[in-house]
C-alpha positions in Angstrom: 25.4 12.1 -4.5 26.4 9.1 -3.6 27.0 5.9 -6.1 24.1 4.1 -4.4 21.8 7.0 -4.8 22.6 7.8 -8.4 22.1 4.4 -8.8 18.6 4.1 -6.7 17.3 7.0 -8.2 16.7 5.5 -11.2 14.3 2.3 -10.4 10.9 3.4 -9.9 9.8 2.1 -6.5 6.3 1.5 -5.0 6.9 3.0 -1.3 4.3 5.8 -1.2 1.3 6.9 -3.3 1.9 10.8 -2.3 6.1 9.5 -3.8 4.4 9.0 -7.7 2.1 11.2 -10.1 -1.5 11.5 -10.7 -0.7 10.3 -14.0 1.1 8.0 -13.1 -0.9 6.2 -10.5 -3.8 6.3 -13.1 -1.7 4.3 -15.3 -1.6 1.0 -13.1 -5.9 1.5 -12.2 -6.2 1.0 -15.7 -3.8 -1.3 -16.0 -4.8 -3.9 -13.7 -8.2 -3.6 -14.8 -7.7 -3.9 -18.1 -5.5 -7.0 -17.1 -7.8 -7.9 -15.2 -10.5 -8.8 -18.0 -8.1 -9.7 -20.2 -8.5 -13.0 -18.2 -11.3 -13.5 -18.8 -11.6 -17.4 -19.3 -7.9 -18.3 -17.8 -7.3 -20.5 -14.7 -7.0 -18.6 -11.9 -3.0 -20.1 -11.7 -2.5 -19.9 -15.9 -0.7 -17.5 -16.7 -2.0 -14.0 -18.4 -1.7 -14.5 -22.5 0.5 -11.8 -22.8 3.4 -12.6 -19.7 4.3 -9.6 -19.1 6.9 -10.4 -16.8 8.4 -14.3 -18.4 11.2 -15.4 -16.2 11.1 -12.0 -13.6 11.6 -13.3 -10.4 10.2 -11.7 -6.9 11.9 -11.6 -3.4 9.2 -11.4 -0.9 10.4 -10.0 2.8 7.6 -9.8 5.3 8.7 -9.4 8.4 5.4 -9.0 9.8 2.3 -11.8 9.3 -0.1 -11.6 6.3 -1.8 -14.0 4.8 -4.3 -11.8 2.2 -0.8 -9.9 0.7 1.0 -12.2 0.7 -1.0 -14.3 -1.3 -2.0 -11.5 -3.4 1.8 -10.5 -4.2 2.1 -14.5 -4.9 -0.7 -15.1 -7.5 0.6 -12.1 -8.9 3.0 -12.6 -10.3 2.2 -16.5 -11.2 -1.1 -14.6 -13.5 2.1 -12.8 -14.9 3.9 -15.7 -15.9 7.1 -14.9 -12.9 7.8 -16.8 -10.2 7.8 -15.0 -6.3 10.1 -16.6 -2.9 9.2 -16.4 -0.3 11.9 -15.6 1.9 11.2 -16.1 6.0 12.2 -12.8 7.2 12.4 -14.3 10.9 15.8 -16.8 9.2 17.5 -14.4 7.0 20.4 -13.1 8.6 18.4 -9.6 8.8 17.3 -10.6 11.8 20.8 -11.7 12.9 22.7 -7.9 12.8 23.7 -7.6 8.7 22.6 -4.4 7.6 19.5 -3.3 5.5 21.9 -2.0 2.7 24.3 -5.7 2.1 20.9 -7.1 2.4 19.9 -5.3 -0.3 22.6 -5.2 -2.4 22.6 -9.6 -2.0 19.0 -9.6 -2.5 19.0 -7.5 -6.1 21.6 -9.4 -7.4 19.6 -12.4 -7.5 16.3 -10.9 -8.1 14.1 -9.1 -10.3 11.6 -6.9 -7.7 11.8 -6.9 -3.7 8.4 -7.2 -1.5 9.2 -5.6 2.5 6.8 -6.0 4.8 8.2 -4.4 8.0 7.4 -2.7 11.3 9.7 0.3 10.3 9.1 2.6 7.0 13.1 3.4 7.7 13.6 -0.4 6.8 11.7 0.2 3.4 13.7 3.6 2.4 16.6 2.2 3.4 16.2 -1.2 1.1 14.8 1.6 -1.4 18.3 3.1 -0.9 20.6 0.5 -1.4 18.7 -1.9 -3.9 19.3 -2.1 -6.9 16.1 -3.2 -8.2 12.3 -1.3 -7.1 11.3 -2.1 -3.9 7.4 -2.6 -3.2 6.1 -1.4 0.3 3.5 -4.4 1.8 2.7 -2.2 4.4 5.3 -0.6 7.1 3.9 1.4 10.1 3.5 4.3 8.2 1.8 3.7 4.6 -0.1 0.6 3.1 -0.2 1.5 -1.1 -0.4 -2.1 -1.9 -3.8 -1.2 -0.3 -5.1 1.2 -1.6 -4.5 0.5 -5.2 -6.8 -2.3 -4.9 -9.6 -0.8 -3.0 -9.2 2.6 -5.4 -10.4 -0.4 -8.5 -12.8 -2.1 -6.7 -14.5 1.7 -5.6 -14.1 2.2 -8.9 -15.7 -1.7 -10.2 -19.0 0.1 -8.6 -19.2 2.7 -8.6 -18.0 4.7 -11.7 -14.3 6.8 -11.4 -13.9 8.0 -8.4 -12.8 11.4 -9.1 -15.3 13.9 -7.1 -17.2 11.9 -4.8 -16.7 11.2 -1.6 -15.4 8.3 1.3 -16.0 8.4 5.0 -13.0 7.1 7.1 -14.2 5.6 10.7 -11.6 4.7 13.2 -7.9 4.5 14.2 -6.2 6.9 11.5 -3.6 4.4 11.2 -0.9 3.2 8.3 -4.1 2.0 6.3 -5.2 6.3 6.7 -2.3 7.7 5.3 -2.8 5.7 2.7 -5.6 6.0 2.1 -4.6 10.3 2.2 -2.3 9.8 0.4 -5.0 8.5 -1.9 -7.6 11.1 -2.3 -4.6 13.7 -3.4 -3.9 11.9 -5.7 -7.3 10.6 -7.2 -9.5 13.5 -6.4 -12.0 12.4 -4.1 -13.6 14.0 -1.5 -12.6 11.9 2.1 -14.0 12.7 6.0 -11.5 10.5 8.4 -14.2 10.4 12.1 -11.7 9.2 14.5 -11.3 9.4 18.3 -8.7 11.7 20.1 -5.6 10.5 20.4 -5.7 7.9 16.9 -5.0 11.0 14.4 -3.4 10.3 11.6 -0.2 11.7 10.8 0.0 15.7 10.9 2.7 15.9 7.7 0.5 13.5 6.2 -2.4 15.6 7.2 -0.2 19.4 7.0 0.9 17.9 3.2 -2.8 17.1 1.8 -4.0 20.6 3.0 -1.3 22.4 1.0 -1.5 20.5 -1.7 -5.0 21.3 -1.8 -7.2 18.0 -0.8 -11.2 17.9 -0.2 -9.3 16.1 3.5 -11.3 17.1 6.9 -10.6 15.1 10.1 -13.6 15.1 13.1 -14.5 13.0 15.6 -18.6 12.4 14.6 -19.3 9.8 12.6 -22.0 10.6 11.9 -21.0 13.8 10.4 -18.7 11.7 8.6 -20.7 10.2 6.8 -23.4 12.1 5.2 -23.0 11.4 1.6 -20.5 9.4 1.6 -20.3 6.7 -1.7 -18.1 4.3 0.6 -17.8 3.6 4.0 -14.0 2.4 5.3 -12.7 1.1 7.5 -10.5 -0.6 9.4 -9.3 -3.1 11.6 -9.9 -2.0 15.4 -6.1 -3.0 16.5 -3.2 -2.5 14.1 -1.0 -5.5 14.1 1.4 -4.8 16.6 -0.9 -1.4 17.7 -2.9 -2.8 19.7 -5.4 0.3 21.1 -8.3 0.0 23.9 -11.4 -1.4 22.3 -13.4 1.4 24.6 -12.0 4.1 22.4 -12.9 2.4 19.4 -16.3 1.5 19.9 -18.8 4.5 19.2 -16.8 4.4 15.5 -17.2 0.6 14.0 -20.4 0.7 12.1 -23.8 -1.5 13.8 -23.0 -4.8 11.2 
């Protein structure tokens, strides 16, 4: 084991849902519910009464465009008592040939955690390998775990515990679909994904889910997928940088 590997092994990252156990993820979700309830009466920009991240600095790198994810992290840090610094990915030395390893080491000296949105999942895992502070996945071409944690919270606020319930996915088997499969593995709900041929979820992700006994089924029939579903989930029909022909996904688009 190298020195960087040894240092990294002691750091808790948030890279993918399947890399954390069900108890840990359930704890995060329940903490989120309690903290949300505890904000009753507070202004949107006010810090929580306990301000658990008082004095902490979150360093954010978005190499792909973002509206909701970016502002969510900024507001969250403010509400938790800390601060967020949005580092323009196009203006960092990272975009001019500096290695991810060097960038990770430098950022670790200045901040308390790193948020990264990137085109390539390998960039995320390399950042986590060399950073001595936590690294959070804000979306890669492989997955979007923070989105799914927010969706689990929304589902349970509306429908109660998700365990054993049925959820349908309609559309491209993309990065969000990957995290949806990971969520089904850890939160123990039934997942039916309706995806057109040629746009199926990652085969390795599906194999891992099946190996763990997750109730995940892929079909090309959207009508079959939504039978008995408590929630129907869709995503943008053209993922950033991975545009698809609209005609291929048209049969899977819900009628509004």
